[in-house]
VEXDREN-2710 file (C-alpha; in Angstrom, 1 decimal):
% VEXDREN-2710
k/r/px/py/pz
1/UNK/57.0/95.2/57.2
2/UNK/54.7/96.0/56.4
3/UNK/51.3/96.9/58.5
4/UNK/49.1/99.1/56.4
5/UNK/49.1/101.7/59.3
6/UNK/51.0/103.8/56.6
7/UNK/53.8/104.3/59.4
8/UNK/57.0/103.4/59.2
9/UNK/58.1/103.7/62.4
10/UNK/58.8/100.4/62.9
11/UNK/61.1/99.4/60.4
12/UNK/64.2/102.5/61.0
13/UNK/63.4/103.3/57.1
14/UNK/63.7/106.5/56.1
15/UNK/64.0/107.7/52.5
16/UNK/67.6/108.0/51.2
17/UNK/69.4/111.6/52.5
18/UNK/66.8/111.7/55.1
19/UNK/68.0/109.4/58.0
20/UNK/71.0/111.4/59.8
21/UNK/70.0/113.4/62.7
22/UNK/71.7/117.5/61.3
23/UNK/72.7/117.9/65.1
24/UNK/76.8/117.2/65.1
25/UNK/76.4/115.3/62.0
26/UNK/79.9/116.7/60.8
27/UNK/81.9/115.6/63.7
28/UNK/79.8/112.5/64.3
29/UNK/80.6/111.6/60.0
30/UNK/83.9/112.2/60.2
31/UNK/85.0/110.3/63.1
32/UNK/84.1/107.3/60.8
33/UNK/83.6/108.6/57.4
34/UNK/86.4/111.3/55.9
35/UNK/84.2/113.0/53.6
36/UNK/85.8/116.5/51.9
37/UNK/84.3/119.7/52.9
38/UNK/82.6/119.9/50.0
39/UNK/80.6/116.6/50.6
40/UNK/79.8/117.2/54.0
41/UNK/78.2/120.6/53.4
42/UNK/76.4/118.3/50.8
43/UNK/75.2/115.7/53.0
44/UNK/74.8/118.3/56.0
45/UNK/72.0/119.7/53.6
46/UNK/70.7/116.8/51.9
47/UNK/70.0/115.3/55.7
48/UNK/68.1/119.0/57.2
49/UNK/64.7/118.0/54.9
50/UNK/64.7/114.9/57.6
51/UNK/61.3/114.7/58.6
52/UNK/59.5/113.4/62.2
53/UNK/56.7/112.2/60.3
54/UNK/57.0/108.7/59.6
55/UNK/54.4/107.7/58.2
56/UNK/54.7/106.9/54.3
57/UNK/53.1/110.7/53.1
58/UNK/55.9/112.2/55.0
59/UNK/58.6/110.4/54.1
60/UNK/57.4/111.1/50.2
61/UNK/56.8/114.4/51.0
62/UNK/60.3/115.1/53.1
63/UNK/61.9/113.6/50.3
64/UNK/60.6/115.4/47.8
65/UNK/61.1/118.5/49.4
66/UNK/64.6/117.4/49.3
67/UNK/65.1/117.2/45.6
68/UNK/63.6/119.8/44.7
69/UNK/65.9/121.7/47.4
70/UNK/68.4/120.1/45.0
71/UNK/67.1/120.4/41.3
72/UNK/68.2/123.9/38.9
73/UNK/66.5/125.5/36.2
74/UNK/65.8/123.2/33.2
75/UNK/67.6/124.5/30.3
76/UNK/65.3/126.4/28.2
77/UNK/66.2/124.9/24.9
78/UNK/65.0/121.1/25.9
79/UNK/61.3/120.3/25.1
80/UNK/59.9/118.5/27.9
81/UNK/56.2/116.6/28.0
82/UNK/54.8/114.2/30.4
83/UNK/52.5/111.5/28.7
84/UNK/51.7/107.7/29.1
85/UNK/53.7/104.7/27.4
86/UNK/51.7/101.8/27.6
87/UNK/49.8/103.0/30.3
88/UNK/53.3/103.9/32.9
89/UNK/53.9/107.7/33.2
90/UNK/56.5/109.0/31.5
91/UNK/58.6/112.6/30.7
92/UNK/60.8/113.0/27.5
93/UNK/63.7/115.2/27.2
94/UNK/63.7/116.6/23.8
95/UNK/66.9/118.5/22.8
96/UNK/67.4/121.1/20.0
97/UNK/68.6/118.2/17.4
98/UNK/67.6/117.3/14.0
99/UNK/66.9/113.6/14.3
100/UNK/68.9/111.1/12.1
101/UNK/67.6/109.5/9.1
102/UNK/68.7/106.5/11.3
103/UNK/66.7/107.3/14.2
104/UNK/67.3/109.0/17.5
105/UNK/69.7/107.9/20.3
106/UNK/67.8/107.8/23.5
107/UNK/68.5/107.3/27.5
108/UNK/65.6/105.6/29.2
109/UNK/66.3/106.6/33.1
110/UNK/64.9/104.9/35.8
111/UNK/65.2/107.2/39.3
112/UNK/66.6/105.6/42.7
113/UNK/64.7/105.8/45.7
114/UNK/64.2/102.5/47.1
115/UNK/61.4/101.0/45.2
116/UNK/59.5/103.7/47.9
117/UNK/59.9/106.7/47.1
118/UNK/60.8/109.0/43.9
119/UNK/59.0/110.0/40.6
120/UNK/59.3/112.4/37.7
121/UNK/60.5/115.3/39.6
122/UNK/63.2/113.9/42.1
123/UNK/65.4/112.8/38.9
124/UNK/64.5/115.6/36.7
125/UNK/67.7/117.3/37.3
126/UNK/69.5/114.5/35.9
127/UNK/67.5/114.1/33.1
128/UNK/67.2/117.4/32.0
129/UNK/71.4/117.6/32.0
130/UNK/71.7/114.4/30.3
131/UNK/69.5/115.5/27.7
132/UNK/70.6/118.9/27.0
133/UNK/74.7/118.0/28.0
134/UNK/74.9/115.2/25.1
135/UNK/71.9/116.5/23.0
136/UNK/70.1/113.1/23.2
137/UNK/66.8/112.3/24.3
138/UNK/65.5/110.9/28.0
139/UNK/62.8/109.4/28.4
140/UNK/62.2/109.0/32.2
141/UNK/59.7/106.0/33.9
142/UNK/57.5/106.7/36.6
143/UNK/57.2/103.3/37.7
144/UNK/54.7/102.1/40.4
145/UNK/56.4/102.8/44.3
146/UNK/56.8/99.5/46.9
147/UNK/54.8/99.1/49.5
148/UNK/51.4/99.6/47.5
149/UNK/52.9/98.3/44.1
150/UNK/55.8/95.6/45.5
151/UNK/58.0/93.4/43.2
152/UNK/57.3/93.1/39.8
153/UNK/55.5/96.0/39.6
154/UNK/57.8/98.6/38.8
155/UNK/60.1/96.0/36.9
156/UNK/57.0/95.3/34.9
157/UNK/56.3/99.2/34.3
158/UNK/59.9/99.3/33.2
159/UNK/60.0/96.9/31.0
160/UNK/56.5/97.8/28.9
161/UNK/58.2/101.4/28.6
162/UNK/61.4/100.0/27.0
163/UNK/58.8/97.4/24.7
164/UNK/56.8/100.4/23.8
165/UNK/59.5/102.2/22.8
166/UNK/60.3/100.0/19.8
167/UNK/57.3/100.7/18.3
168/UNK/56.8/104.6/18.9
169/UNK/56.9/107.5/19.3
170/UNK/59.8/108.4/18.5
171/UNK/61.9/106.7/15.7
172/UNK/65.4/105.6/17.8
173/UNK/68.2/104.0/16.8
174/UNK/68.6/100.6/18.2
175/UNK/71.8/100.8/18.8
176/UNK/72.2/104.0/20.3
177/UNK/69.4/103.5/23.1
178/UNK/70.3/102.8/26.3
179/UNK/69.1/102.0/29.9
180/UNK/70.4/104.0/32.9
181/UNK/69.9/104.4/36.4
182/UNK/70.4/104.5/40.2
183/UNK/70.2/103.0/42.9
184/UNK/66.7/101.2/42.9
185/UNK/66.5/102.3/39.6
186/UNK/70.1/100.4/38.8
187/UNK/68.6/97.4/39.8
188/UNK/65.7/98.0/38.1
189/UNK/67.8/98.0/34.9
190/UNK/70.2/95.9/34.9
191/UNK/67.0/93.6/35.6
192/UNK/65.7/94.6/32.8
193/UNK/69.1/93.6/30.7
194/UNK/68.6/90.0/32.5
195/UNK/65.0/90.0/31.3
196/UNK/65.3/90.8/27.9
197/UNK/68.0/88.9/27.6
198/UNK/66.3/85.6/28.6
199/UNK/63.3/86.7/26.3
200/UNK/65.7/86.8/23.8
201/UNK/64.6/90.5/22.4
202/UNK/66.7/93.2/21.6
203/UNK/69.1/94.5/24.3
204/UNK/69.7/98.1/25.2
205/UNK/72.9/99.0/23.9
206/UNK/75.2/99.7/27.1
207/UNK/73.8/99.2/30.8
208/UNK/75.0/102.4/32.9
209/UNK/74.2/101.4/36.9
210/UNK/74.8/104.1/39.4
211/UNK/75.7/102.7/42.7
212/UNK/72.7/100.2/42.6
213/UNK/71.4/97.7/44.6
214/UNK/71.1/94.3/43.5
215/UNK/70.0/92.3/46.0
216/UNK/74.4/91.3/47.5
217/UNK/74.5/88.8/50.0
218/UNK/74.6/90.8/53.6
219/UNK/77.9/89.1/54.5
220/UNK/79.7/91.2/52.2
221/UNK/82.1/93.7/53.4
222/UNK/80.3/97.2/52.5
223/UNK/77.8/96.3/54.3
224/UNK/79.7/96.1/57.7
225/UNK/82.2/98.5/56.6
226/UNK/79.2/101.5/55.8
227/UNK/76.7/99.9/58.3
228/UNK/75.8/103.6/59.4
229/UNK/77.1/105.3/56.3
230/UNK/76.0/108.9/55.3
231/UNK/72.7/108.7/53.3
232/UNK/71.9/105.8/53.4
233/UNK/72.7/102.5/56.0
234/UNK/73.1/98.0/56.2
235/UNK/69.4/98.9/58.1
236/UNK/68.0/101.0/55.4
237/UNK/68.8/98.7/53.0
238/UNK/67.2/96.0/54.5
239/UNK/64.2/97.7/55.1
240/UNK/63.8/98.6/51.4
241/UNK/64.7/95.2/50.6
242/UNK/61.7/94.0/52.7
243/UNK/59.2/97.1/51.0
244/UNK/59.9/95.8/47.9
245/UNK/60.0/92.2/48.0
246/UNK/57.2/92.5/50.2
247/UNK/55.1/88.9/49.2
248/UNK/58.1/87.9/47.3
249/UNK/58.7/84.0/49.1
250/UNK/62.0/83.5/46.6
251/UNK/62.7/86.5/45.3
252/UNK/64.8/86.0/41.6
253/UNK/67.4/87.5/39.7
254/UNK/64.5/90.0/38.2
255/UNK/64.5/90.5/42.3
256/UNK/68.4/91.2/43.1
257/UNK/70.0/90.5/39.6
258/UNK/73.2/89.1/41.5
259/UNK/71.2/86.0/42.4
260/UNK/71.7/85.9/38.1
261/UNK/73.7/82.3/37.9
262/UNK/74.6/83.5/33.7
263/UNK/75.4/87.3/33.2
264/UNK/76.3/86.5/29.2
265/UNK/75.0/88.0/26.3
266/UNK/74.2/90.7/28.6
267/UNK/75.2/94.8/27.3
268/UNK/78.1/96.3/28.0
269/UNK/78.3/98.2/31.7
270/UNK/79.4/100.9/33.4
271/UNK/79.1/100.7/36.6
272/UNK/79.6/103.5/39.2
273/UNK/80.3/102.9/42.8
274/UNK/80.1/105.1/45.9
275/UNK/83.3/105.1/48.0
276/UNK/81.3/105.3/51.4
277/UNK/78.1/103.3/50.7
278/UNK/77.1/99.9/52.4
279/UNK/76.2/98.9/48.5
280/UNK/79.6/99.3/47.4
281/UNK/80.2/95.7/46.9
282/UNK/76.6/95.0/44.9
283/UNK/78.1/97.1/42.1
284/UNK/82.1/95.8/42.3
285/UNK/80.9/92.0/42.4
286/UNK/78.3/92.2/39.2
287/UNK/81.0/94.3/37.2
288/UNK/83.5/91.6/38.1
289/UNK/81.0/88.6/37.2
290/UNK/79.8/90.6/33.9
291/UNK/83.9/90.9/33.1
292/UNK/84.2/87.0/33.7
293/UNK/81.0/86.3/31.9
294/UNK/82.5/88.0/28.4
295/UNK/80.9/91.3/28.8
296/UNK/82.4/94.6/28.3
297/UNK/82.4/96.4/32.0
298/UNK/83.7/99.1/33.4
299/UNK/83.6/99.8/37.2
300/UNK/84.2/103.2/38.6
301/UNK/85.5/103.3/42.2
302/UNK/84.2/106.6/43.7
303/UNK/86.5/107.4/46.3
304/UNK/84.8/110.1/48.7
305/UNK/81.3/109.6/47.4
306/UNK/78.2/108.2/49.3
307/UNK/75.2/106.8/48.7
308/UNK/72.7/109.4/46.8
309/UNK/75.5/112.1/45.7
310/UNK/74.8/112.7/41.8
311/UNK/72.4/115.9/43.6
312/UNK/75.5/117.6/44.5
313/UNK/76.7/117.8/40.7
314/UNK/78.5/121.7/41.0
315/UNK/78.8/121.4/44.6
316/UNK/81.3/118.6/45.4
317/UNK/84.3/117.9/42.9
318/UNK/84.2/114.0/43.4
319/UNK/80.8/114.5/41.9
320/UNK/81.9/116.4/39.1
321/UNK/84.2/113.9/38.4
322/UNK/81.9/110.9/38.2
323/UNK/80.0/113.0/35.4
324/UNK/82.7/113.4/33.6
325/UNK/83.3/109.4/33.5
326/UNK/79.4/109.2/33.2
327/UNK/78.6/111.8/30.5
328/UNK/82.0/110.6/28.6
329/UNK/80.9/107.0/28.7
330/UNK/77.4/107.5/27.7
331/UNK/78.8/110.4/24.8
332/UNK/80.1/107.1/23.3
333/UNK/77.9/105.0/23.4
334/UNK/74.8/106.9/22.2
335/UNK/77.0/109.3/19.7
336/UNK/76.3/112.4/21.7
337/UNK/78.1/115.4/22.4
338/UNK/81.6/114.6/24.3
339/UNK/82.7/117.2/26.4
340/UNK/85.6/118.4/24.2
341/UNK/82.4/119.3/21.4
342/UNK/81.2/120.8/24.5
343/UNK/83.8/123.2/25.5
344/UNK/82.7/122.2/29.0
345/UNK/80.6/120.0/31.1
346/UNK/77.4/122.0/32.3
END
């Protein structure tokens, strides 16, 4: 799929949120996907950043511009620092909370973007919100991207950061340290848990997977039901996989977690899926299999949601409902502030 000309035109690939043409978008989408007026407005704003430049650099620039348009100012009380852990760039978000003697709770966040786009800035919006709203430390990981660095590079980076956090620079409470990620980041979070379990190493307190791509079979119902879904189509999924797995003849469970034969002994999970998303059944099947294996897995079925909708915070009621569940689960697992304690969600 990758031919060295830094053009993705022949693949049909466009970063999440940049695939559909804005022209007559609402009419075309509503015929198949009954979105709320708020969600439709969010989708239309997202695709307004569509780029005619099909080069890899052009795609990434368009994605970054879209992300910036949805990124609110950071809460002033957060202490945010960029540095490296095990040679991997990371960003820490520290709230003004005194650490307990037993160590601090922590969320390690792995961003989405099809393993091809995204960075520390693209998901600054959710990392800052989690740190501020919950009052917990958040570490974002800037793992290497495909196609320049196909699997297992990004996965290896995430594993390195997780292992490095055991010895510093923060004093963490292992019982309240977990991993979370959206889309490709959800894939990496699930794979991280599998690898740590297989190695007999300490596991995250929980795994939070938000509309994850887990390597589900192309025959899954959501692939055909959402073949041209807004912000992520089934062909996009195939192209992202091709770029990420370039050179992997027989990808295993660390690339496609649904290939794992045994899901026993993994951390408890919250898996959130979007109704209008070709990856919906990846998350549904993973949650079902985790529960069968004796792992406590909670499935959040996001009615009316589309892939990549986390940026619709404060604009789309359905997205705010997702955040309520997400923040409630994370507060429970980290001991962070609950929505009741906050008085309201930010």
